[in-house]
N, C-alpha and C positions, 0 to 999 in steps of 0.2 A: 504493500499499500504506499509505504513511504517513497519507495523508488519511483511508483507512478506518480505521486505528487511532485517530486523533484523533476521528474521528466516533463511533467505538464508546466512546471514553473520555467524550466529551461526553454521549452517550446515557445512559451509565452513571450519571454525576453527576446528570443530570437525573432519571432514574428514581429514584435515591437520594434526592434532595430531596423527590420527590413522595411516596415511600414514608414518609419521616420526617414530612412534613406529614399524611399519611393516619393514620398511627399517633397523632400528637398529637390529630388531630380525634376519633378513635374513643375515645382514653382520655377526653377531656373529655365527649364525648357520653354515655359510659356513667356517668362520674361524676354529671353533672347528671341523668340519667335516674333513677340510684339515690336521689339527694338528693330529686328530686321526689316519689318514692314514700315518701319518710319525712317529708314536710311536714306531713302530718296529725297526727303525734305528736311532732315536733320541737319542743323547748322551749327553744331558745337565746335570747339576749339581743339578737338582730339586729333583732327587730321595731321597736324604738325607732329605730334608724339608718335603716332604710327609711321610716318615717313622716316623719322629718325630711328625707329625700331628697325625698319627696313635696311637702313644704311648700315647699322651695326651687324644684322644678321648677313648681309651680302658680304661683309668683310670676314666673317666667320665661316662661310659654307660657299664654296666654289661652285660654279655651274656644272651641270652634266652629272651630278650625284643622284643616288636614290634617297628621296627625302620624304619623311612621313611627318605631317603636322597634326598634332591632336589638339582640338579646340580651334580649328581652322577658320571659323566664321564664313566670310564671303571669299576667302582664299587669295587675298591680295598679297599677303607675305610670301605664301608658298610660291605663287606665281612669279614674284620679283626675284626668286633664287634661281630661276631657270633651271630646274632639276631635269636630269635625264629621266627619271621616273618620279612622278610627284603624287602623292596620296594624301588627301585631306580627309580628317575624321571630325564630326561635330554631331551633337544630338539635336540640333535646331534643324528642322526640315525647311523652315523659311529661309535660314542662312544659306542652306545648302543649294536650294534653288536659285538664289543669287549667284552664288559661287560658280554653279554649272552655266549659267549665262555669261558670266564675266570671264571665265577661264576654261572653255571647253576642252582645252588640250590636257587638262588634268583630270585625275580620278578623285571623285568625292563619295565618301560612304557615311551614311548615317548610322551612328553607333554612340553607345555611352562609353566614356573613357574607362569606366569601371569594369567594362565587359567587352573586351575588344577579341574579335574572332578572325584576325588576320594570320595568314600563312607565309607571310614574305619577310625578307630581311632588308634592312635599310642601312644606309651609311649614315645618315643623319636622323635623328628624331627630335622634334622641336615642341616645346610647350611654352608658348608665349602668352603671359598674363593668364595662366590657367591654374596653377596650384592653389591660389588662394580661393579659388571658387569651387574646388572640389571637396566632396564628401569625405573621402578617404585616400590621402595622397599616397600612403604606402601601397594600397591596392593597385592604383594606377601605375606606379612604377614597377610593381610586379607584373602587370599587364604587358608592359613594354619589354620587359627582360627577353622573352622569347624571340622578339622582332629585332633583336641586336647581335651582331657578330662581335668577336673580341675587339674589332677596330671601330665599331660604331661609336659616334659621339652623340650624347644627350645634351641638348642646349636649351636652357630655359631662362626666362626672366620672370621676376615678380616684384610687385610694388613693395617699397620699403614701408614699415609700419609708421615711420615718421610722417609719411604724406597722408595719414588717414584723415585727420581734420581739414587739410587743404582740398583734398579729393572730394570730402563730403560736401564742402562748400560749393566746389566747382559743379558738382551733380545737381545740387539744390538750385543753383543759378542756371542750370541748362547748358553749361559750358563744356562738360565732360561727359563721356560714355557713362551711361547709369549702370550700376552694378547692385546686386544685393548683399546680404551680410557676408562678410569676408573672413578667411582663416587669418591673414596677416602673419604669414610664416617669416622667420628669420633666415638668413644664410645658414646659420647652424642648425636649425630646425630642418630645413631641406636637406642638408648634408647628411644628417642623421637618418632621415627616411630613406635617402637614396642607398646609404649603407646598409640598411635593413633589407633593401631589394637587390643587394649584391652589385651596387654601383659604387664607384668612387669618384670624389671631385678632383679634377685636374687643376682647375683654377676659377676664381670668381672675382668680380669687379663691379663697380657702380657705373651707371650711365644716366644721363639726362638729368641735368641740374634745372633747366628752365623749359617746361613743356609747351610753351605758348609761342605763336609765331610772331617774334619781335625782330625785325631786320638787324642784322650784324650781331646784336648782343646775344640772341638765342645760339647762333652757330658758334659764337666764341665761347658761351658759357658751357655748352654741351660738348664741344670738341676739346677744350682745354681745361677749364675750371673744374669740370666733373671728374678729372682724372688726377687732380692733385689735392693734398691736405691743405685745409681742413674742409674744402668745398665738397669733396667726394662723400663725406659722411651725410651730406645733404641731399644727395641725389635721390630721384623719384624711384628708380628700378634697379634691382640687383640681378646680374648675369651669373650664370653658372654653366661650366662646361665639364660633364662627367663622362665616365667610359664604364663599361663592365669591369668588375674587380678582376684582376689578372689571374689566369691560370695557365699552366703549360699547355700549349697547343699540341695536339697529337699530329705529328708530321709523319708522311709517308717514309721519308728518309731524313737524316741529319742534314742540315744546311752546309754547303760549302762556304768557306770563309776566305775573303780576299782581304790581305793586309796591305795597304798602300803605304809606301815607305819614300816620301818626297826626301832626295838626297842631293845636297850641294855641298861640295868640300867635305865629305864624310868617308873618305877612303879608309880610314883607320878603324871604323866601326863596322864595316861590311860583314867581316868574319863572324864578329859576335852576333850579329842579327841572325845569321843563319844556325849558329850554336845554340842560341838561347830561345829563339822563337818556338814555343810548344805548338803541337798539332791540335787543332779544334774542330769540332764537328765532323762532318764527312771528310775533310781534309782542309789544308790551309795552303792557300796560293799567296805567294809573294809577289808583289807588283811594285818595282822599282821605278821611280821617275827621276831621272838625274837631270839636274837644272843648271847647266852651263858651269860645271866646276872647273876650278883653276889647279886642281890636284887630280890624282889618278882615279877619281871615283868611278867613273863609266867603267874603265878597263878592269878595276878591282871587282866590281859586281860581275862582269863577264867571266872572270877568272874564277871566283868562288861558286858561281852557278855551275860551271863546268866540273868542279870538284863534288858538287852535291846533286847529281842527276836525279836523285829519289825526291827532291823538293820540286813542287809545281811552281814555275817562276815566269815572270814577264819582266823584260827590261825595256822601258821606253825613255827616248830622249826628248826631254821638253823643248817645245819650240817657243812658247811664251815665256813670261817671267813671273816670279812671285810663287810662294807656297800655294796659295789659292788655285792658281792656274794648274799647278802640278797635282793637286789633289782631284780636281775636276776631270783632268786627263786619266789619272789612275782609276777613278770611280767609273769612267765611261768604258774603259778597256777591261775592267775587272770581270772575272767569270762567276763570282761567288754570289750567293743570295744575302750574306751578311757582309758589310763593308766596314774595315777598321782602319784607322789612320794611326801609324807609328812613326814618330820623329826619329830620323837616322842618328841623331845624337845621343840616343839610348838614355837621356835623362829620365824617361819613363820606361821602367824595366819591362822588356817584353814578357817575362813571366807572370805579369799582371794582367795580360789581355784574356785569359780564360774567365776572370771575374766579369769582365765587360760582357763576354759571350754569354755567360750564365743569366745575367740580368735581362739581356734582349731575348734569348731563347725561352726563357722562363715566363715571358711576358710581363715581368715586373717593370719594364720600361720600354719605351718605343725609340728613345734617342738617349744614348748614354754617353756622359760627358765626364772626362777625368778631372779630379780635384787635387792640386798640389799644395793648398793652403791649409790643410787640416793637421796632417802629421808634420813634425818638425823636419826642416830640409838639412841636407847637408850644408856645410858652411858656405861654400862657393856655388851652390846651385842657382841662386838668384840674388842679384844685388838689391840693396835696400829700396831704392827709388823704384825699380821694377816691381817689387812687392807692394809698395804702396800704390803703384799704379794698378796693379791687378785687383787689389782689394777695392779700389774705387769703382773700377769697371764691373766688379761683380755686384756691387750694390746698385749700379746704374742699370745692368741689365736684369736684375731681379725685378726692380721697379717696372722696366720697360715690358718684359715678357709676362709678368704675373705668376712666375714660378721662380723657385729659389734656385739661382745661379751662382755658385760660390767662386767658380774659375772660368772666365770666359776664354783665356788664352792657352789653356792646356791643349797640347796638339793632339791628344788621344781623345777620338770621338768615334762611336759605333753606332750604326744604324742599318736597317734592312734596305737593301738595294731597291726595292719597290717604292720605299718611302723616299729614297734620294731622288728617283726619276720623278716622282711628284714634286719635290722641292725644285728640281731642275726645270720642270715645266712651268712651275710658278714663278721663277726667277725674274721675269719680266716685271713683276710687281715692284721689285726692289731695284732691279738693274745690276749691272756688272759692277760693284762698287767695292768689292772686298779683296785686296790683294793677299790677304792671310788665309782666307777659307773658313775661319772659325765662326765669324759673324754671319756670313752667307748661310751656313747650316743651322746655326742657332736661330736666326730669323725666320728661316724657312721652315724649320720644325715647329716654332711658335705659331706660325701662321696657319699651319695645318693642324694645329690643336694636338700635336703628339705629346705623350707625356714624358718629359725629361727627367731623368734619374742621373745622379751623380755617384761616381765611385772614387773614393779617396785612395791616392797612390803616395808612396814616398818617393819624393823627387830628388834626384841624384845630380851629382856634379858631372861636367863633362870630363871625359878621360882622353879626348881627342878634339883638335879643331877649337873655333872659337864660334860664339853665337852670331846668327846673321841678323838679329834684331837690333836695329838702330834706335836707342831709347827715346830721344826728343823728337826726331822725325816721324817715327812709328807711332809714338804716343799721341802727337797732334793728330795724325791721321785717323786713329782710333776714336778720338774725341769726335771729330767730324762725322764718323760713321755713327757714333751714338746719337748725335743730333738729329741725323738724316733719318735713322730708323725710328726716332721718336714721332716724326711726322707721318711715317708709313705703318707703324704698328701700334702706337699708343694713342696719339691724338687723331683718331679717325673719325 
């Protein structure tokens, strides 16, 4: 009898929760249907806010991808991203009728975000101004998990609670899009719910300080002021980029690893590279790019290659100049699925490269950067002013990219070749501005929302030759590149 009573109580609570959810859904569906029917005559000021959202999403999502937008309304944001495959989901039939008329090239599906029944995988899943309007955010995140691959990016934005009173006033005055009672989740709340659904946050930031169309001032406030302290804390919306939590991908076979070694005046280190570089994955290819040496570097590489026929090797002679040009040549000619850079001066021990391989292969990171500034260095490994410069640039880049970057100039960087090809295809966005190659790769990885992970190494003194870095000339060039990148990746 007691069990029956407990069962009835449990069923009653369950049915009560379901009824509450259904009432919540019906109220919002009716609200958005009514708003959709008023859009042809609505004259609020929300148009500028949504145009600015589109600009931000266009920066984050390149054209030609498979994009799903949940809560797509009339589909304008989804269409602006020029997807190769674009799918919009909304529970408002009135909104979807408008969407189909406005964007017949896209696919629109009527469904509740809490109960998706899609069987596709997407490159990007967008939830713009949606989570604060959901009954159960965790359930929705769990619904999208099967639609994501390990490389899918979840991008969402949500109003800051600081703006609850101003938005309520704007809605009362008829200047802003009307909403019903909201959740007002913080970034930390959303990150926690994403974690419960097996996602992790890559980065987050604030956007849109002034949501009204005011010539000159609105553009200045939203492009610049919204990105700097203290104004960023007053911004209207918080952006979050997340990905599925990493797990080791089951590959049909281990990947081939290509280690690119730019070498200029490094003849004395070549034999040690062959002796000390461990085999990784299915095999390790050595790709030497010799860059106009004044010693016997090229001849030495040829000689040592002949002594080690068991090693898979390439020797390329650089036509252009600079380490960045050498790295790009080596990456282009490399045979491996994983690309690594190893400086021929051996200040980064080749024996550490398996650590980088493990981070990438396990899925813990998608772009692996070496860090020389954590462990104590050998006494002559880096001059004091170089150390100060490296720390300055690490702070600047962490701010620029929205991810922690402790060492921008460590020569050892590791990534999948497929991602490098995407960076190269997108290089026109930044231009050919980087003679070192480090910034080109870091900026490109950040633009693609790759997860950057850093691996500490112990930085060694040179045992042969002298550095090719010119402290003041190259330091000034690096500073100019930071300022250039700020306009292309931070103040967009």
